[in-house]
FIKOLZA-1660 file (N, C-alpha, C; in steps of 0.1 Angstrom, whole numbers, plus 5000, padded with zeros to 4 digits):
% residues 162
   i   px   py   pz ch aa at
   1 1933 5066 7645  A  M  N
   1 1923 5067 7635  A  M CA
   1 1909 5064 7641  A  M  C
   2 1899 5073 7636  A  N  N
   2 1886 5071 7642  A  N CA
   2 1877 5066 7631  A  N  C
   3 1866 5059 7635  A  T  N
   3 1856 5055 7626  A  T CA
   3 1844 5065 7626  A  T  C
   4 1837 5067 7615  A  P  N
   4 1839 5060 7602  A  P CA
   4 1852 5064 7595  A  P  C
   5 1858 5054 7587  A  I  N
   5 1870 5057 7580  A  I CA
   5 1867 5063 7567  A  I  C
   6 1875 5074 7564  A  R  N
   6 1873 5081 7551  A  R CA
   6 1883 5075 7541  A  R  C
   7 1880 5078 7528  A  E  N
   7 1889 5074 7517  A  E CA
   7 1903 5080 7520  A  E  C
   8 1904 5092 7524  A  E  N
   8 1917 5099 7526  A  E CA
   8 1925 5092 7537  A  E  C
   9 1918 5086 7547  A  D  N
   9 1925 5079 7558  A  D CA
   9 1932 5067 7552  A  D  C
  10 1925 5060 7543  A  I  N
  10 1932 5048 7537  A  I CA
  10 1943 5052 7528  A  I  C
  11 1941 5063 7520  A  N  N
  11 1952 5067 7511  A  N CA
  11 1965 5071 7519  A  N  C
  12 1964 5075 7531  A  D  N
  12 1976 5079 7539  A  D CA
  12 1983 5067 7546  A  D  C
  13 1977 5056 7546  A  L  N
  13 1983 5044 7553  A  L CA
  13 1992 5036 7544  A  L  C
  14 2002 5030 7550  A  K  N
  14 2010 5021 7543  A  K CA
  14 2014 5009 7551  A  K  C
  15 2017 4998 7544  A  V  N
  15 2020 4985 7550  A  V CA
  15 2031 4987 7562  A  V  C
  16 2028 4982 7573  A  G  N
  16 2037 4983 7585  A  G CA
  16 2034 4994 7594  A  G  C
  17 2024 5003 7591  A  D  N
  17 2021 5014 7599  A  D CA
  17 2013 5009 7611  A  D  C
  18 2017 5014 7623  A  M  N
  18 2010 5011 7636  A  M CA
  18 1999 5022 7638  A  M  C
  19 1987 5018 7641  A  V  N
  19 1976 5027 7642  A  V CA
  19 1968 5024 7655  A  V  C
  20 1963 5034 7662  A  Y  N
  20 1954 5032 7672  A  Y CA
  20 1940 5035 7667  A  Y  C
  21 1931 5025 7668  A  L  N
  21 1918 5026 7662  A  L CA
  21 1907 5029 7673  A  L  C
  22 1899 5038 7671  A  S  N
  22 1888 5042 7681  A  S CA
  22 1875 5044 7673  A  S  C
  23 1864 5041 7679  A  G  N
  23 1851 5043 7674  A  G CA
  23 1842 5031 7674  A  G  C
  24 1832 5030 7666  A  E  N
  24 1824 5019 7665  A  E CA
  24 1829 5009 7654  A  E  C
  25 1830 4996 7657  A  I  N
  25 1834 4986 7647  A  I CA
  25 1825 4974 7648  A  I  C
  26 1824 4967 7637  A  Y  N
  26 1815 4955 7636  A  Y CA
  26 1825 4943 7639  A  Y  C
  27 1819 4933 7644  A  C  N
  27 1826 4920 7646  A  C CA
  27 1819 4909 7640  A  C  C
  28 1826 4900 7633  A  G  N
  28 1820 4888 7627  A  G CA
  28 1831 4879 7623  A  G  C
  29 1827 4866 7622  A  R  N
  29 1837 4857 7617  A  R CA
  29 1830 4846 7608  A  R  C
  30 1835 4834 7607  A  D  N
  30 1831 4824 7597  A  D CA
  30 1816 4821 7597  A  D  C
  31 1809 4822 7608  A  A  N
  31 1794 4819 7608  A  A CA
  31 1786 4830 7602  A  A  C
  32 1789 4843 7605  A  V  N
  32 1780 4853 7602  A  V CA
  32 1784 4861 7590  A  V  C
  33 1797 4862 7586  A  L  N
  33 1801 4870 7575  A  L CA
  33 1794 4866 7562  A  L  C
  34 1794 4852 7559  A  P  N
  34 1787 4849 7547  A  P CA
  34 1772 4853 7547  A  P  C
  35 1766 4853 7559  A  M  N
  35 1752 4857 7559  A  M CA
  35 1750 4872 7556  A  M  C
  36 1760 4880 7561  A  I  N
  36 1760 4894 7558  A  I CA
  36 1761 4897 7543  A  I  C
  37 1771 4889 7537  A  V  N
  37 1773 4890 7523  A  V CA
  37 1761 4887 7515  A  V  C
  38 1754 4876 7519  A  S  N
  38 1741 4872 7512  A  S CA
  38 1730 4882 7513  A  S  C
  39 1731 4891 7523  A  Q  N
  39 1721 4901 7525  A  Q CA
  39 1727 4915 7524  A  Q  C
  40 1737 4917 7516  A  I  N
  40 1745 4928 7515  A  I CA
  40 1737 4941 7513  A  I  C
  41 1727 4941 7505  A  D  N
  41 1719 4953 7502  A  D CA
  41 1712 4958 7515  A  D  C
  42 1709 4950 7524  A  D  N
  42 1703 4954 7537  A  D CA
  42 1714 4960 7546  A  D  C
  43 1726 4958 7544  A  W  N
  43 1737 4963 7553  A  W CA
  43 1745 4974 7547  A  W  C
  44 1743 4977 7534  A  K  N
  44 1752 4987 7527  A  K CA
  44 1754 5001 7534  A  K  C
  45 1742 5006 7539  A  D  N
  45 1743 5019 7545  A  D CA
  45 1751 5019 7558  A  D  C
  46 1750 5008 7566  A  K  N
  46 1757 5006 7579  A  K CA
  46 1772 5004 7576  A  K  C
  47 1776 4998 7565  A  L  N
  47 1789 4994 7562  A  L CA
  47 1798 5006 7557  A  L  C
  48 1793 5017 7553  A  Q  N
  48 1801 5027 7546  A  Q CA
  48 1811 5032 7556  A  Q  C
  49 1824 5031 7553  A  G  N
  49 1835 5036 7561  A  G CA
  49 1837 5028 7574  A  G  C
  50 1832 5016 7574  A  S  N
  50 1832 5007 7586  A  S CA
  50 1845 4999 7587  A  S  C
  51 1846 4992 7599  A  V  N
  51 1856 4983 7602  A  V CA
  51 1849 4970 7606  A  V  C
  52 1855 4959 7601  A  I  N
  52 1849 4946 7605  A  I CA
  52 1861 4938 7611  A  I  C
  53 1860 4935 7624  A  F  N
  53 1870 4928 7632  A  F CA
  53 1866 4913 7631  A  F  C
  54 1875 4904 7627  A  H  N
  54 1873 4890 7626  A  H CA
  54 1874 4884 7639  A  H  C
  55 1863 4883 7647  A  T  N
  55 1863 4878 7660  A  T CA
  55 1849 4874 7664  A  T  C
  56 1848 4866 7674  A  A  N
  56 1835 4864 7681  A  A CA
  56 1835 4872 7694  A  A  C
  57 1823 4875 7699  A  V  N
  57 1822 4883 7711  A  V CA
  57 1817 4874 7722  A  V  C
  58 1825 4872 7732  A  S  N
  58 1820 4864 7743  A  S CA
  58 1823 4870 7757  A  S  C
  59 1819 4864 7767  A  V  N
  59 1821 4870 7781  A  V CA
  59 1836 4870 7784  A  V  C
  60 1844 4862 7777  A  A  N
  60 1858 4862 7779  A  A CA
  60 1865 4874 7772  A  A  C
  61 1858 4880 7762  A  G  N
  61 1863 4892 7756  A  G CA
  61 1864 4889 7741  A  G  C
  62 1872 4897 7734  A  V  N
  62 1874 4896 7720  A  V CA
  62 1889 4894 7717  A  V  C
  63 1892 4887 7706  A  G  N
  63 1906 4885 7702  A  G CA
  63 1905 4881 7686  A  G  C
  64 1915 4884 7679  A  P  N
  64 1914 4881 7665  A  P CA
  64 1914 4867 7661  A  P  C
  65 1906 4863 7651  A  T  N
  65 1906 4849 7646  A  T CA
  65 1913 4850 7632  A  T  C
  66 1917 4838 7627  A  S  N
  66 1924 4838 7614  A  S CA
  66 1915 4843 7603  A  S  C
  67 1920 4853 7596  A  S  N
  67 1912 4860 7585  A  S CA
  67 1913 4852 7573  A  S  C
  68 1922 4842 7571  A  N  N
  68 1923 4834 7560  A  N CA
  68 1915 4821 7560  A  N  C
  69 1905 4820 7569  A  K  N
  69 1896 4810 7568  A  K CA
  69 1887 4812 7556  A  K  C
  70 1883 4802 7549  A  L  N
  70 1876 4803 7537  A  L CA
  70 1864 4813 7537  A  L  C
  71 1855 4810 7547  A  E  N
  71 1843 4819 7548  A  E CA
  71 1846 4833 7551  A  E  C
  72 1857 4836 7558  A  I  N
  72 1860 4850 7562  A  I CA
  72 1867 4856 7550  A  I  C
  73 1877 4850 7545  A  E  N
  73 1885 4856 7533  A  E CA
  73 1876 4858 7521  A  E  C
  74 1866 4849 7519  A  N  N
  74 1857 4851 7508  A  N CA
  74 1848 4862 7510  A  N  C
  75 1846 4867 7522  A  S  N
  75 1837 4878 7524  A  S CA
  75 1844 4892 7523  A  S  C
  76 1857 4892 7523  A  I  N
  76 1864 4904 7522  A  I CA
  76 1861 4913 7510  A  I  C
  77 1862 4907 7498  A  E  N
  77 1859 4915 7486  A  E CA
  77 1845 4920 7485  A  E  C
  78 1835 4912 7487  A  P  N
  78 1821 4918 7486  A  P CA
  78 1819 4929 7498  A  P  C
  79 1824 4927 7509  A  L  N
  79 1823 4936 7520  A  L CA
  79 1830 4950 7517  A  L  C
  80 1842 4948 7511  A  S  N
  80 1849 4960 7507  A  S CA
  80 1842 4968 7496  A  S  C
  81 1837 4960 7487  A  K  N
  81 1828 4967 7476  A  K CA
  81 1816 4974 7482  A  K  C
  82 1811 4969 7493  A  A  N
  82 1799 4975 7499  A  A CA
  82 1803 4986 7509  A  A  C
  83 1816 4989 7511  A  G  N
  83 1820 5001 7519  A  G CA
  83 1828 4999 7531  A  G  C
  84 1831 4986 7534  A  V  N
  84 1840 4984 7546  A  V CA
  84 1854 4988 7542  A  V  C
  85 1860 4996 7550  A  K  N
  85 1873 5002 7547  A  K CA
  85 1885 4995 7553  A  K  C
  86 1882 4988 7564  A  L  N
  86 1893 4981 7572  A  L CA
  86 1887 4967 7577  A  L  C
  87 1895 4957 7574  A  H  N
  87 1892 4944 7578  A  H CA
  87 1903 4940 7588  A  H  C
  88 1900 4936 7600  A  L  N
  88 1910 4934 7611  A  L CA
  88 1909 4919 7616  A  L  C
  89 1921 4913 7616  A  G  N
  89 1922 4900 7621  A  G CA
  89 1936 4895 7624  A  G  C
  90 1939 4883 7619  A  K  N
  90 1953 4878 7619  A  K CA
  90 1955 4869 7607  A  K  C
  91 1968 4867 7603  A  G  N
  91 1971 4858 7593  A  G CA
  91 1973 4864 7579  A  G  C
  92 1980 4856 7571  A  R  N
  92 1982 4860 7557  A  R CA
  92 1970 4858 7548  A  R  C
  93 1968 4868 7539  A  L  N
  93 1957 4867 7530  A  L CA
  93 1963 4863 7516  A  L  C
  94 1954 4857 7508  A  R  N
  94 1958 4854 7494  A  R CA
  94 1961 4867 7486  A  R  C
  95 1968 4865 7476  A  Q  N
  95 1972 4877 7467  A  Q CA
  95 1959 4882 7460  A  Q  C
  96 1950 4874 7456  A  D  N
  96 1938 4879 7450  A  D CA
  96 1929 4887 7460  A  D  C
  97 1930 4884 7472  A  T  N
  97 1922 4892 7482  A  T CA
  97 1930 4905 7484  A  T  C
  98 1942 4906 7484  A  I  N
  98 1950 4918 7486  A  I CA
  98 1947 4927 7474  A  I  C
  99 1946 4921 7462  A  E  N
  99 1942 4930 7450  A  E CA
  99 1928 4935 7451  A  E  C
 100 1920 4927 7456  A  A  N
 100 1905 4931 7458  A  A CA
 100 1904 4942 7468  A  A  C
 101 1912 4941 7479  A  L  N
 101 1913 4953 7488  A  L CA
 101 1917 4965 7481  A  L  C
 102 1927 4964 7473  A  N  N
 102 1932 4976 7466  A  N CA
 102 1922 4981 7456  A  N  C
 103 1915 4973 7449  A  D  N
 103 1905 4977 7440  A  D CA
 103 1893 4985 7446  A  D  C
 104 1891 4983 7459  A  H  N
 104 1880 4990 7466  A  H CA
 104 1885 5000 7476  A  H  C
 105 1898 5003 7476  A  N  N
 105 1904 5013 7485  A  N CA
 105 1901 5009 7500  A  N  C
 106 1904 4996 7503  A  S  N
 106 1902 4991 7516  A  S CA
 106 1915 4985 7520  A  S  C
 107 1917 4983 7533  A  I  N
 107 1930 4977 7539  A  I CA
 107 1926 4966 7548  A  I  C
 108 1937 4958 7551  A  Y  N
 108 1936 4947 7561  A  Y CA
 108 1946 4950 7572  A  Y  C
 109 1943 4949 7584  A  A  N
 109 1952 4951 7595  A  A CA
 109 1952 4939 7604  A  A  C
 110 1962 4937 7611  A  V  N
 110 1964 4926 7621  A  V CA
 110 1966 4931 7635  A  V  C
 111 1964 4923 7644  A  M  N
 111 1968 4925 7658  A  M CA
 111 1972 4912 7665  A  M  C
 112 1980 4913 7675  A  A  N
 112 1983 4901 7683  A  A CA
 112 1971 4897 7690  A  A  C
 113 1970 4884 7694  A  P  N
 113 1959 4879 7702  A  P CA
 113 1960 4884 7717  A  P  C
 114 1955 4895 7719  A  V  N
 114 1957 4903 7732  A  V CA
 114 1943 4905 7739  A  V  C
 115 1936 4894 7742  A  T  N
 115 1922 4895 7747  A  T CA
 115 1921 4904 7759  A  T  C
 116 1930 4902 7768  A  A  N
 116 1929 4910 7781  A  A CA
 116 1930 4925 7778  A  A  C
 117 1939 4929 7769  A  L  N
 117 1941 4943 7766  A  L CA
 117 1929 4949 7759  A  L  C
 118 1924 4941 7749  A  L  N
 118 1913 4946 7741  A  L CA
 118 1900 4947 7751  A  L  C
 119 1898 4939 7760  A  N  N
 119 1887 4940 7769  A  N CA
 119 1887 4953 7776  A  N  C
 120 1899 4958 7780  A  D  N
 120 1900 4971 7787  A  D CA
 120 1897 4983 7777  A  D  C
 121 1898 4980 7765  A  K  N
 121 1897 4991 7755  A  K CA
 121 1883 4990 7748  A  K  C
 122 1875 4981 7752  A  T  N
 122 1862 4979 7746  A  T CA
 122 1851 4986 7755  A  T  C
 123 1845 4996 7751  A  I  N
 123 1836 5004 7759  A  I CA
 123 1822 4999 7759  A  I  C
 124 1817 4994 7748  A  S  N
 124 1803 4987 7748  A  S CA
 124 1803 4977 7737  A  S  C
 125 1793 4968 7739  A  K  N
 125 1790 4957 7729  A  K CA
 125 1775 4956 7727  A  K  C
 126 1771 4954 7714  A  E  N
 126 1757 4953 7710  A  E CA
 126 1755 4943 7699  A  E  C
 127 1746 4934 7699  A  I  N
 127 1743 4926 7688  A  I CA
 127 1735 4933 7678  A  I  C
 128 1739 4934 7665  A  V  N
 128 1732 4941 7655  A  V CA
 128 1725 4932 7644  A  V  C
 129 1729 4919 7645  A  G  N
 129 1723 4910 7635  A  G CA
 129 1726 4896 7639  A  G  C
 130 1716 4887 7635  A  F  N
 130 1718 4873 7636  A  F CA
 130 1721 4868 7651  A  F  C
 131 1712 4873 7659  A  E  N
 131 1714 4871 7674  A  E CA
 131 1714 4856 7677  A  E  C
 132 1707 4848 7669  A  E  N
 132 1706 4833 7671  A  E CA
 132 1720 4826 7670  A  E  C
 133 1730 4833 7665  A  L  N
 133 1743 4828 7664  A  L CA
 133 1751 4830 7677  A  L  C
 134 1745 4836 7687  A  G  N
 134 1753 4837 7700  A  G CA
 134 1765 4846 7699  A  G  C
 135 1776 4841 7704  A  M  N
 135 1788 4848 7703  A  M CA
 135 1793 4851 7689  A  M  C
 136 1789 4843 7679  A  E  N
 136 1793 4845 7666  A  E CA
 136 1783 4853 7658  A  E  C
 137 1773 4860 7665  A  A  N
 137 1763 4870 7658  A  A CA
 137 1771 4882 7653  A  A  C
 138 1765 4890 7646  A  F  N
 138 1771 4903 7641  A  F CA
 138 1770 4913 7652  A  F  C
 139 1781 4917 7657  A  H  N
 139 1782 4926 7669  A  H CA
 139 1787 4940 7664  A  H  C
 140 1784 4950 7672  A  K  N
 140 1790 4963 7671  A  K CA
 140 1796 4967 7684  A  K  C
 141 1809 4970 7684  A  L  N
 141 1816 4974 7695  A  L CA
 141 1819 4989 7695  A  L  C
 142 1820 4996 7706  A  K  N
 142 1826 5009 7707  A  K CA
 142 1840 5007 7714  A  K  C
 143 1850 5011 7707  A  V  N
 143 1864 5008 7712  A  V CA
 143 1872 5021 7713  A  V  C
 144 1882 5020 7721  A  I  N
 144 1892 5032 7721  A  I CA
 144 1906 5026 7721  A  I  C
 145 1914 5031 7712  A  D  N
 145 1928 5029 7710  A  D CA
 145 1931 5014 7708  A  D  C
 146 1925 5007 7700  A  Y  N
 146 1928 4993 7696  A  Y CA
 146 1941 4994 7688  A  Y  C
 147 1952 4987 7693  A  P  N
 147 1964 4987 7685  A  P CA
 147 1964 4978 7673  A  P  C
 148 1966 4983 7661  A  I  N
 148 1966 4975 7649  A  I CA
 148 1978 4978 7641  A  I  C
 149 1981 4969 7632  A  I  N
 149 1993 4971 7623  A  I CA
 149 1987 4968 7608  A  I  C
 150 1989 4978 7600  A  V  N
 150 1985 4977 7586  A  V CA
 150 1992 4966 7579  A  V  C
 151 1985 4955 7575  A  A  N
 151 1991 4943 7569  A  A CA
 151 1990 4942 7554  A  A  C
 152 1980 4948 7548  A  A  N
 152 1978 4948 7534  A  A CA
 152 1972 4961 7530  A  A  C
 153 1978 4968 7521  A  A  N
 153 1973 4981 7516  A  A CA
 153 1979 4984 7503  A  A  C
 154 1971 4990 7494  A  H  N
 154 1976 4995 7481  A  H CA
 154 1983 4984 7473  A  H  C
 155 1977 4971 7474  A  G  N
 155 1982 4960 7466  A  G CA
 155 1995 4953 7472  A  G  C
 156 1999 4958 7484  A  R  N
 156 2011 4952 7490  A  R CA
 156 2007 4945 7503  A  R  C
 157 2016 4935 7508  A  S  N
 157 2013 4928 7520  A  S CA
 157 2025 4927 7528  A  S  C
 158 2023 4929 7541  A  I  N
 158 2035 4928 7551  A  I CA
 158 2041 4915 7550  A  I  C
 159 2034 4905 7547  A  F  N
 159 2039 4891 7548  A  F CA
 159 2048 4888 7536  A  F  C
 160 2047 4896 7525  A  D  N
 160 2056 4894 7514  A  D CA
 160 2069 4902 7516  A  D  C
 161 2069 4910 7526  A  E  N
 161 2081 4919 7528  A  E CA
 161 2089 4914 7540  A  E  C
 162 2085 4903 7546  A  L  N
 162 2093 4898 7557  A  L CA
 162 2106 4891 7553  A  L  C
% end
């Protein structure tokens, strides 16, 4: 699947699907995502069809952080409403978050913490907002073939089916 993600791309996915993601994706976690939400009107155009990877970007690379941290999970609904189609991280989400994803035709996907693999699949990194937060700033990556698993889509969660 390539970014930007279209509505049809989401409609074709189901819980448990393994997908290889390529293109430009945004990265943010607990420090920056609430800031993006508080300035959502400034970001709406950039967020259409986008992916947000719940991670920090450091010299060591990138790897998923827990998406069910309060600041991250609380950002999922407003970001989905603003156009984010895929949220990428790790961990179980609350049922109300899964329903909010469904309401906005967005999905949540997980990946194993595989920093070394992702480093080889990350083509470029750029800070696009909140530079003062350092590695927790809002970053844009260009990636090729990130391996992800659809964990919540269309009101269902992989964690409920285990």
